PALODREN-27908 format. One line per field, with one value per residue: x, y, z of N, C-alpha, C, O, CB in turn. Coordinates in steps of 0.001 Angstrom, whole numbers, plus 500000, padded with zeros to 6 digits. Glycine has a CB too. Layout:
<recs>
nxx <- [X  ...]
nyy <- [Y  ...]
nzz <- [Z  ...]
caxx <- [X  ...]
cayy <- [Y  ...]
cazz <- [Z  ...]
cxx <- [X  ...]
cyy <- [Y  ...]
czz <- [Z  ...]
oxx <- [X  ...]
oyy <- [Y  ...]
ozz <- [Z  ...]
cbxx <- [X  ...]
cbyy <- [Y  ...]
cbzz <- [Z  ...]
</recs>
This chain:
<recs>
nxx <- [422426  423869  424278  424300  425489  424330  423904  422284  420170  419699  416434  415185  413272  411973  410955  411015  409916  409930  410093  412315  414235  415206  415081  415605  415139  417284  417472  419610  420806  420479  420172  420576  418952  418853  417956  415890  415406  413547  413349  412106  409906  406501  404535  406034  405608  402818  402257  403089  405736  407777  407404  406049  406708  405095  402557  402272  401465  398366  399431  400599  399908  397826  398093  399747  398145  396000  397608  398989  400795  402134  401638  404389  405979  409620  410792  413778  415422  417887  419582  421666  421785  420134  417415  415059  414876  417685  418027  415628  414059  411951  409554  405730  402368  399032  395805  393611  395719  397491  397451  398556  401853  402642  404955  408420  411753  414827  417481  420388  423190  426648  428241  426985  425666  422410  419624  416303  413603  410772  407615  405456  402293  399884  396824  398450  400927  400261  399441  401106  402994  403100  404635  407272  410808  411774  409085  407452  409545  409293  406601  406823  408271  406826  404630  406473  407167  404499  404793  407330  407099  408223  411058  411828  414207  415695  416227  419429  419902  417854  416229  413592  412100  411178  409304  406803  406656  408572  409555  410859  409966  407463  405889  406558  406479  404707  401424  398413  395460  391923  390080  392265  394802  396547  397972  399211  401628  403034  401854  403048  405632  405814  407680  407914  407177  408264  410050  412325  411652  411032  409921  411382  411797  410520  407730  406996  407787  406050  406377  407236  406897  407123  409854  413401  414679  412709  413617  416058  415484  413924  415254  417522  416446  415027  417820  418535  416772  417539  419482  419249  417657  419438  420995]
nyy <- [625541  624297  621328  620014  618324  617404  617129  618515  621344  624703  626391  627596  629179  627053  623563  620527  617346  614074  610179  609479  611385  615268  618080  621485  624603  627467  630117  630560  627799  624156  622135  619112  617059  613950  614603  616923  620392  622748  625821  628498  631076  630785  632620  633042  630578  630363  632452  631494  631542  629562  627338  624113  620767  617442  619442  620262  617789  616756  616246  618860  620422  621590  622683  625067  626391  626941  628125  631872  634729  636811  640329  642358  644070  645860  648308  650581  652457  654979  656363  659785  659990  658290  658452  656737  655319  653989  650529  649925  647388  646355  649071  649632  650648  650841  650238  652267  653690  652294  651382  650979  651949  650415  648641  649283  648525  647950  647251  648266  647740  646205  648796  650873  652852  654182  652698  651800  649513  648851  647523  647237  645958  643903  646059  648297  647623  647248  649850  651557  650669  651704  654022  656298  656118  657643  659130  657119  656720  659506  659212  656973  658602  660143  659210  658208  660564  660803  659190  660021  662952  665816  665866  663948  663210  663766  661032  659501  657479  655384  652176  650556  647470  645592  643627  642401  643677  642903  640631  638391  637332  638300  638449  638980  636060  633215  632309  630792  631326  631512  628698  627273  624889  623577  621345  621766  622925  620371  619379  620362  620074  617334  614583  614599  612825  610076  611096  612364  615133  618015  620523  623441  625628  628081  627468  624816  623937  622700  622886  625650  627392  630367  631398  631907  629860  627767  627511  626762  624046  622905  622494  620621  618586  618169  617758  615509  613555  612998  612290  609661  608382  607905  605708]
nzz <- [292903  295835  297503  300591  303597  306389  310020  311795  311008  310175  310029  306735  304047  303218  304121  302771  303494  304814  305749  305317  305557  305237  303089  303186  301411  301064  300756  297823  298545  298732  301510  302795  304818  307464  309757  311234  313043  313668  314746  314893  316261  317059  315996  313160  312099  312111  310429  307989  307261  306749  304511  304431  303256  302804  304424  307722  310110  312350  315468  315889  313805  314548  317304  316430  315063  317287  319285  320481  319617  321686  322761  323777  325223  325826  327594  328168  330160  331474  333453  334349  337341  340208  341035  342498  345884  347326  347767  346348  344405  342835  341286  341521  340455  341027  340783  338719  338080  336542  334272  331772  331878  334786  336032  336949  336983  338619  336895  337323  335902  336364  335445  336896  336095  336384  335959  334825  334025  332072  331170  327898  327528  325950  325041  325799  324491  321664  320690  321059  319368  316808  317461  317922  319214  320847  321883  323027  325209  326865  327568  329155  331108  332038  333166  335463  336705  337933  339715  341246  341395  340113  339972  338494  336196  332447  330678  330082  327866  326155  325448  323233  322451  319168  319199  318382  315636  313901  311507  311923  314143  315166  317543  321561  322581  322867  323344  325529  324258  324466  323799  323364  324475  327980  326709  323932  324169  324331  322203  320092  320398  319050  317482  314067  310825  311924  313466  311614  311824  314044  316275  318253  320642  323150  323035  322824  325117  327776  330509  331616  329815  327389  327996  328483  329045  328593  325913  325831  327605  325316  322811  323672  324465  321876  320425  321779  321096  318852  318381  319930  318304  316376  317465]
caxx <- [422049  424405  424039  425300  424746  424652  422797  420698  420099  418574  415511  415049  412634  411128  411498  410633  410334  409760  410472  413881  415127  414486  415902  415851  415698  417732  418354  419777  421362  419588  420487  419815  419700  418850  416769  415951  415076  412477  413288  411394  409033  404579  404404  406269  404752  401253  401980  403866  407616  408341  406552  406529  405615  403929  402196  402570  400303  398584  398959  401611  399087  396621  398482  400023  396455  395301  398630  398875  401871  401463  401954  404772  407479  410480  411463  414391  415370  419224  419876  422834  421372  419125  416153  414315  415138  418540  417694  414240  413902  410757  408402  404434  401431  397924  394479  393255  397047  398634  396957  399809  403285  402060  405881  409679  412626  415650  418371  421446  424497  428189  429132  426635  424640  421181  418669  414777  413055  409721  406985  404723  401740  398632  396560  399805  402037  399642  399027  402689  404046  403216  405063  409035  411028  410949  407311  407278  410015  408370  405065  406871  408524  405558  404077  407178  406701  403495  404879  408274  407559  408788  412277  412859  415378  415303  417376  420756  419316  416610  415871  412338  412153  409693  409204  405643  406832  409939  408952  411462  409209  405947  405437  407728  406777  403405  400216  397247  394484  390384  390109  393984  394495  397985  398678  399316  402720  403244  401229  403453  406751  405516  408292  407218  408035  409493  411156  412753  411294  411158  409941  411773  411646  409750  406444  407281  407958  405121  406372  407708  406739  407690  411061  414953  415112  412076  413705  417250  415108  413449  416666  418355  415077  414910  418763  418731  415619  418146  420970  418578  417165  420861  422045]
cayy <- [625270  623668  620293  619752  617038  617607  616464  619322  622509  625938  625971  628708  629510  625639  622558  618967  616473  612515  609713  609235  612716  616258  619097  622825  625470  628612  631369  630035  626880  623490  621444  618066  616034  612908  615036  618481  620569  624184  626240  629650  631286  630429  633814  632842  629586  630644  633464  630934  632249  628952  626401  622540  619961  618040  620314  619351  617028  616956  617428  619656  621739  621881  623473  626204  627609  627385  629059  632785  635594  637685  641661  642275  644891  646088  649880  650739  653752  655370  657875  660073  659948  658026  659149  656044  654937  652115  648984  649063  646761  647229  649864  649324  651406  650067  650959  652913  654531  651030  650161  651005  651723  649616  648299  649444  647616  648550  647030  649057  647379  646258  650040  651501  653691  653994  651836  651080  648518  648850  646962  647564  644917  644147  646958  649662  647395  647384  651078  652269  650242  652929  655472  656730  655751  659378  659796  656585  657039  660098  658909  656450  659536  661141  657894  658017  661575  660898  658639  660676  663765  666292  666099  663035  663644  663066  659441  659297  657038  654551  651496  650056  646624  645783  642087  642239  644292  641826  639443  636790  637018  638505  638639  638032  635033  632151  632148  630183  631983  631339  627766  626511  623746  623406  620354  622841  623001  619529  618781  621311  619156  615638  614761  614302  611673  609296  612231  613428  616887  618171  621819  623559  626784  628160  627324  623940  623124  622833  623136  626815  628430  631766  631665  631487  628390  626738  627668  625719  622918  622213  622104  619688  617648  617509  616967  614163  612381  612820  611202  608364  607832  607192  604769]
cazz <- [293594  296073  298695  301726  304353  308082  311065  312043  310167  310729  308654  305704  304055  302761  304237  301974  304607  304286  306806  304746  305490  305006  302478  303340  300804  302278  299603  296547  298524  299413  302474  303369  306633  307861  311188  311308  314043  313360  316093  314158  316727  316574  314927  312288  311515  312019  308867  306849  306607  306074  303673  304911  302172  302750  305336  309138  310766  313625  316763  315835  312781  315357  318073  315470  314852  318576  320231  319770  319687  322975  322415  325218  325149  327333  327508  329245  330557  331559  333935  335032  338786  340799  341875  343289  346654  347670  348002  345747  342961  342180  342000  340907  340861  341451  340580  337198  337002  336789  333039  330969  332984  335811  336835  337093  337947  338904  336459  337276  335723  336903  335789  338239  336036  336952  335099  334987  332716  332417  329952  327522  327135  325664  324508  325270  323685  320513  320715  321222  318321  316291  318263  317661  320727  322272  322291  324102  326604  327428  327727  330713  331783  332539  334567  336451  337420  338427  341418  342032  341022  338958  339691  337697  335132  331286  330658  329128  326783  326000  324459  323238  321939  318480  318742  317851  314242  313823  310700  312553  315378  315082  318921  322203  323012  322680  325035  325633  323915  324694  323002  323117  325801  327869  325888  322917  324368  324039  320810  319365  320297  318937  316429  312797  310034  312347  314480  311049  311876  315073  316367  319402  321223  324453  322794  323380  326643  328382  332261  331576  328242  327613  328932  328042  330167  327900  324379  325894  327511  324226  322022  324582  324205  320419  320303  322631  320353  317860  319414  320743  317128  315508  317983]
cxx <- [422897  423830  425084  424591  425239  423498  421356  421201  419218  417782  415544  413829  411036  411447  410710  410793  409718  410636  412104  414527  414762  415311  415079  416060  416118  418387  418136  420516  419935  420597  419723  420501  418999  417422  416808  415228  414430  412425  412606  410319  407070  404596  404816  406028  403601  401367  402610  405106  407869  407465  407035  405867  406606  403694  402291  401088  400090  399368  399484  400897  398306  396756  399201  399108  395998  396338  398742  400199  401357  402605  403033  406327  408406  410909  412485  415361  417168  419519  421184  422898  420541  418518  415025  415295  416099  418069  416112  414547  412986  409377  407277  403723  400012  396821  394343  395021  398444  397975  397788  400991  403356  403539  407638  410294  414072  416841  419555  422401  426122  428620  428125  426207  423091  420260  417384  414230  411194  408732  405918  403537  400301  397921  397584  400568  401277  399788  399818  403621  404183  403985  406933  409362  411192  410067  406917  408353  409505  407199  405611  407560  408036  404711  405431  407184  405772  403700  406128  407953  408395  410154  413066  413510  415004  416482  418455  420944  418308  416892  414164  412689  410733  409573  408032  405671  407865  409263  409554  410978  408022  405521  406541  407578  404658  402703  399080  395901  393109  390372  391368  393394  396752  398867  399315  400768  403384  403227  402516  405037  406662  406506  407120  407583  408582  410536  412500  412423  410602  410996  410553  411367  411006  408972  406117  407197  407115  405397  406707  407866  406831  408824  412596  415002  414380  412651  415092  417036  415124  414935  417357  417479  415280  415995  419258  417763  416689  418744  420667  417835  418315  421204  421514]
cyy <- [624256  622471  620129  618773  617721  617065  617085  620656  623788  626356  627553  629188  628118  624524  621157  618056  614654  611747  609929  610302  614010  617345  620379  623855  627019  629451  630478  628152  625647  622776  620127  617425  615320  613347  616720  619532  622867  624702  628027  629840  631173  631129  633431  631366  629351  631324  632967  631253  630923  627982  625062  621749  618358  619012  619303  618964  617314  615561  618385  621008  622842  622759  624634  626654  627676  628215  630709  633588  636693  639124  642497  643093  645502  647654  649921  652009  654275  656431  658046  659581  658898  658314  658664  655493  653847  651516  648453  648706  646778  648400  649792  650192  650614  650963  651304  653307  653407  650137  650410  650957  651788  649425  648564  648764  647789  647102  647016  648087  647658  648243  650920  652996  653378  653657  651151  650292  648763  648067  647212  646255  644907  645316  648367  649204  647866  648715  651886  651517  650928  654190  655428  656097  656749  659497  658105  656687  658127  659942  657831  657601  660388  660107  658448  659356  661683  660557  659659  662429  664551  666378  664988  663255  663049  662086  659895  658387  656098  653437  650547  648725  646498  644589  641519  642704  643708  640780  638176  636581  637177  638622  638257  636376  634260  632481  631341  631210  630790  630303  627041  625883  623733  622257  620790  622586  621560  618801  619750  620792  617747  615819  614016  613601  610614  610211  612639  614843  616712  619849  622061  625061  626887  627785  625816  623077  623904  623421  624615  627684  629468  632316  631282  629840  627045  626456  626581  624416  621832  621712  621176  618836  617276  616952  615731  612994  612151  611724  609689  607237  607033  606366  602968]
czz <- [294503  297293  299660  302839  305742  309209  311912  311417  310493  309710  308090  305553  303425  303092  303453  302879  304097  305684  306591  304652  305144  304305  302718  302284  301797  301121  298504  296615  299066  300306  302796  304689  306846  309375  310977  312282  313433  314675  315727  315588  316185  315801  313833  311436  311413  310769  307928  305993  306522  305884  304020  303681  302316  304212  306430  309336  311508  314355  316181  314616  313599  316495  317558  315483  316167  319286  318819  320199  320660  322191  323481  325073  325966  326497  328826  329382  331489  332328  334307  336477  339261  341613  342814  344847  346695  347868  347397  344726  342291  342176  340859  341270  340640  340703  338900  336585  336725  335072  331698  331835  334074  337288  336458  337527  337809  338097  336387  336816  336591  336638  336258  337493  335782  335841  335361  333651  333272  330708  329265  327251  326891  324435  324294  324598  322320  320079  320561  319890  317411  316230  318004  318939  321750  322627  323609  325453  327394  328046  329230  331634  332877  333448  336008  337243  338263  340219  342002  341743  340046  338607  339309  336466  333319  331160  329850  327899  327102  324956  324418  322395  320852  318076  317788  316062  313739  312894  311029  313409  315313  316551  319667  322613  322772  323393  324715  325232  323941  323556  322614  324599  326068  327083  324462  322672  324126  322907  319903  319272  319733  317346  315404  311952  310908  313041  313358  311044  312951  315306  317731  319572  322584  324215  323112  324094  327720  330116  332367  330374  328337  328075  327933  327906  329148  326733  324395  326068  326329  322908  322607  324188  322938  320059  320995  321914  319505  317800  319458  319367  316281  316165  317219]
oxx <- [422768  422885  426311  423385  426256  422359  420276  422384  418119  418243  415843  413184  409817  412387  409566  411972  409165  411457  412911  415398  413676  416348  413878  417253  415549  419549  417126  420729  418852  421779  418514  421590  417914  416452  417732  414022  415071  411715  412803  409887  406619  404670  403845  406294  403150  400623  402846  405399  408777  406732  408234  404761  407790  404640  402363  400024  400855  399703  398571  401270  398145  395842  399326  399132  395418  395854  398682  400760  400338  403643  402458  407452  407926  411196  412277  416019  417400  419722  421927  423835  420038  418830  414308  416501  415725  417103  415515  415236  413038  408451  407534  404032  400107  396963  394914  395487  399668  397995  397440  401157  403881  403535  408047  409869  414483  416973  420142  422443  426596  429191  428447  426342  422677  420194  417319  414500  410655  409132  405027  404089  399537  398328  397652  401183  401699  400314  399551  404763  405316  404025  407592  408509  410918  409909  406307  407908  409236  406877  404929  407407  408420  404189  405209  407205  405868  403281  405981  408930  409169  410589  414269  412687  414230  417610  418258  421873  417905  417543  413691  413615  409621  409670  408078  404871  408119  408424  409105  411316  407326  404372  407423  408530  403659  403174  398799  395427  393174  390593  391439  392441  397705  400084  399993  401252  404500  404026  402581  405681  407585  406331  406114  408800  409641  411739  413536  412945  409801  411770  410417  410682  410913  408639  405032  406783  407240  404682  406397  408768  406642  408909  412699  415255  414873  412434  415330  417638  415690  415247  418107  417933  415693  415907  420282  417925  416891  418574  421420  417591  418212  422105  422189]
oyy <- [623119  622852  620113  618535  618364  616673  616681  620987  623721  626670  628522  629607  628234  624111  620974  617859  614360  612297  610387  610401  613951  617618  620335  624116  627492  629412  629848  627410  625965  622765  620063  617302  615751  612703  617446  619325  623814  624266  628773  628780  631484  630679  633367  631225  628383  630899  633669  631255  631026  627629  624793  622012  618068  619234  618077  619465  618090  614441  619093  622180  624061  623528  625446  627713  628751  629118  630854  633118  637354  639097  643397  642640  645744  647944  649541  652353  653415  657505  657103  658885  658430  658466  659334  655319  652765  651965  647399  649394  647184  648438  649848  650770  649617  652073  650658  653283  653539  648944  649889  649954  652725  649697  647861  648130  647749  646060  646179  647253  648651  648884  652071  654073  652456  654381  650102  650560  648812  648119  647526  645369  645694  645436  649155  649992  648920  648819  652951  651859  650996  655076  654390  655610  656781  659981  658129  656724  657881  660581  657872  657524  660965  660509  658904  659256  662416  661043  660104  663129  664001  666754  664800  663618  662133  662399  660699  658474  655994  653580  650002  648871  646935  644275  640676  642191  644302  640044  637090  635503  636165  639064  637538  635650  634950  633087  631226  631854  629613  630718  626301  626064  623799  622262  619919  622207  621677  617947  619378  621025  616993  616636  613335  613503  610195  609956  613110  615633  615798  620568  621136  625636  625840  627220  625561  621920  624994  624218  624988  628470  629892  633468  630551  629011  625945  625339  625791  623545  620751  620623  620707  618144  616136  615877  615108  611788  610950  610600  608758  606031  605947  605800  601969]
ozz <- [294049  297984  299565  302902  306002  308956  312342  311333  311044  308612  308787  306514  303304  302414  303870  303177  303038  306417  307400  303787  304568  304910  302452  302130  302780  300715  298189  295657  299557  299965  303015  305251  306455  309775  310609  312154  312979  315581  316686  316040  315083  314658  313078  310242  310800  309885  306944  304798  305697  306807  303953  303209  302146  304967  306344  308973  312081  313969  315755  314582  313537  316797  318474  316110  316318  319969  317598  321188  320457  321529  324093  324861  327073  325336  329978  328400  332338  331762  334578  336868  338239  342794  343557  344673  346243  348485  347619  343973  341130  342986  339656  342312  339924  340191  338022  335446  336703  334769  330638  332530  334675  338489  335534  338493  336649  338738  335701  337721  337144  337521  335963  338073  335079  334848  336001  332480  334378  329545  330055  326598  327451  323280  323351  323880  321843  318971  320003  319581  316934  315376  317954  319681  322950  323748  324678  326600  328570  329048  330254  332853  333894  334488  337130  338470  339247  341269  343140  342010  339262  337519  339492  335626  333045  331543  328939  327095  328260  323921  325415  321597  321149  316889  316892  315281  312691  313414  310660  313899  315396  316567  319197  322898  322569  324355  323522  326168  323585  322419  321633  325356  325291  326896  323918  321605  323620  322524  318731  318248  320041  316442  315604  312112  310442  313095  313828  310257  313148  314675  318531  318726  323224  325257  323635  324024  328279  330724  333498  330085  329477  328501  326948  327032  328898  326262  323481  325441  326166  322425  321751  323277  322722  319466  320714  322101  319323  317329  319172  319348  315711  315545  317465]
cbxx <- [421111  425303  423806  425774  425400  424791  423654  420012  419687  419232  413563  415441  413250  411046  411679  411575  409465  410696  409879  414052  416048  413888  416216  416794  414740  418997  420373  420892  422754  418600  420469  419601  419875  420641  417531  415537  416641  410705  415113  410530  409634  403120  405106  407182  404910  400470  402489  403146  409087  409448  406650  405810  405537  402853  400847  403327  400197  397162  399529  403095  397759  396084  399073  400415  394801  394783  400827  397534  402315  401945  400554  404830  407412  412221  410081  414998  413787  419702  419056  423025  420713  419105  415427  413738  414288  419377  417742  412897  414049  410380  408853  403837  401577  397775  394464  391980  397888  398246  395093  399891  404244  401504  405506  409964  412363  415515  418231  421769  424514  429464  430019  428110  425029  420747  419296  413571  413885  409499  406803  405286  402058  398286  395530  400837  402674  398355  398487  403565  403924  402530  404494  409634  412163  410697  405602  407081  411295  408214  404064  407852  408671  404464  404589  408434  406488  402615  405452  409898  407660  408410  412775  412335  417072  415055  416691  421768  420202  415344  417121  411187  412452  409438  409075  404656  407029  410544  409108  412788  409524  405135  404194  408082  407754  403450  399318  397233  394902  389264  389569  396027  393268  398322  397702  398895  402824  402940  399077  403098  407215  403228  409837  406999  409301  410169  412039  412712  410360  412302  408604  413209  411025  409460  406129  407575  409715  404517  407682  408687  405590  407094  410862  416198  414001  410821  413975  418102  414169  412162  417654  418636  413553  414592  419438  418223  413904  418795  421096  417025  416539  422174  421967]
cbyy <- [625123  624419  618932  621250  615117  619367  616083  619564  622035  627338  625206  628359  630692  625361  622550  618447  617235  612175  608280  608649  612579  616638  618805  622859  625598  628044  631850  631310  627183  622636  622251  617003  616671  612405  614485  618864  619921  623890  626061  629147  632275  630717  635040  633288  628809  631582  635032  630879  633370  628723  626656  621915  620905  616853  621076  620299  616021  617334  617346  618636  621034  620707  622853  626096  626912  626120  627795  633388  636123  636852  642378  640447  645782  644576  651318  649582  653760  655602  658337  661460  661077  657452  659668  654822  654884  651568  648729  649701  645687  646568  651589  648152  652721  649899  652464  654759  656280  649745  650316  652230  652424  647881  646938  650170  646124  649088  647176  649773  647854  644842  650717  651536  654435  655170  650925  652336  646223  650517  646004  648313  644081  644432  647058  650391  645771  646997  651363  651764  649155  653170  655380  658680  654989  660861  659821  655416  657264  660569  657925  654930  659960  661844  655279  657505  662250  660028  656565  660088  663721  667319  666690  661961  662742  664025  657763  658826  656552  655464  650648  651106  645756  646840  641263  643112  645745  641010  639621  636473  637638  637238  637870  638724  635359  630750  633837  629635  632712  632823  628206  627816  621312  623330  619273  624434  623593  619303  619291  622780  619023  614917  614181  615124  612279  608597  611139  613157  617774  617466  622408  623124  627482  629105  627773  624055  623097  621553  622135  626679  628535  632269  630483  632029  628505  626970  629585  625960  623124  623399  623182  619892  618359  618382  617602  614429  612871  613636  611623  609128  608982  607952  604901]
cbzz <- [293138  296134  298196  302448  303957  308399  312161  313993  308969  311300  309021  304448  303574  301512  305633  300683  306272  302360  307032  303408  304684  306187  300899  304013  299631  303811  299842  295742  299384  298555  303396  302280  308280  308135  313290  310130  315316  312755  316952  312324  316986  317497  315170  312484  311785  313281  308778  306114  307838  306424  302081  306676  299993  302507  305098  310691  311026  314224  318437  315337  311686  315842  318856  314240  313762  319530  320609  319892  318253  325275  322327  325858  324575  327913  327668  329419  331650  330431  335130  334985  339118  340958  341028  342261  347021  348572  349784  345514  342838  341922  342455  341145  340150  343173  341582  337414  338093  338938  332544  330097  332959  334842  337002  337496  337716  340613  336104  338537  334599  335585  334543  339555  335193  337734  334733  335330  332829  333058  330073  326668  327913  326916  325073  326301  323762  320586  321574  323115  317765  316494  320450  317555  320871  322055  319909  323657  326575  326927  325945  330857  331185  331075  333724  336033  336852  337550  341617  341548  341524  338842  340635  337431  335820  329990  329780  329934  325933  325530  324397  322622  322941  317260  320018  318829  314152  315539  309202  312972  316402  314292  319322  323559  324791  322873  325706  327086  322501  324510  322088  323067  324903  329105  325644  323398  325559  324583  320414  320001  321511  318787  316529  312185  309275  311082  316288  310174  310580  315392  316142  319592  320394  325117  321382  323497  327248  328129  333253  332070  327449  328232  330513  329343  332322  327689  323681  326871  327848  323583  321864  326202  324334  319331  320310  324395  319504  317654  321480  322069  316320  315203  320084]
</recs>
């Protein structure tokens, strides 16, 4: 094993901590640091993807138990020609037809290739998780043809996210199920061991969770706490 010392470490599979500092087991290496920031998703923490010795205390542990990871996937379709009206950014369906593919957004980029984004959420995300990409794309196309008619062309390409199946995320973002509290976001960010160990990420930012902004802001907050602790 090798030993390295640094101020902030990306967490591996095991964390041993005390008020004197922390050690992170990462493969065959052990990294030592006076402070550590854990930024893995709540889904990984709930699944025990990282072991903590000693276990995380309250209120952090309780917040992890109460929060859950959402099933929310994106489907992107690119076309050779635009078939929806110019100037229309969002296309929405209402009523029973909107139970699955209910919204599309024009995300055509600088290259000008017509591109639409839609979402699979909740039951739709769960049921389509085992579907191959081409089946999902075909199902989205069927819904688009209910809106625009049979003239909707086949896409030239498609991308489907698989966050709920990714062992390094186990979902797209954290949410508050029944029994959870808004305070859980703050509790998840409580410094542990006198500030030796901190959690950061979208789930730890109460004002705007489930966003990239929340992830960035929470990381800055954790870094600022460490810098303040060292002064």
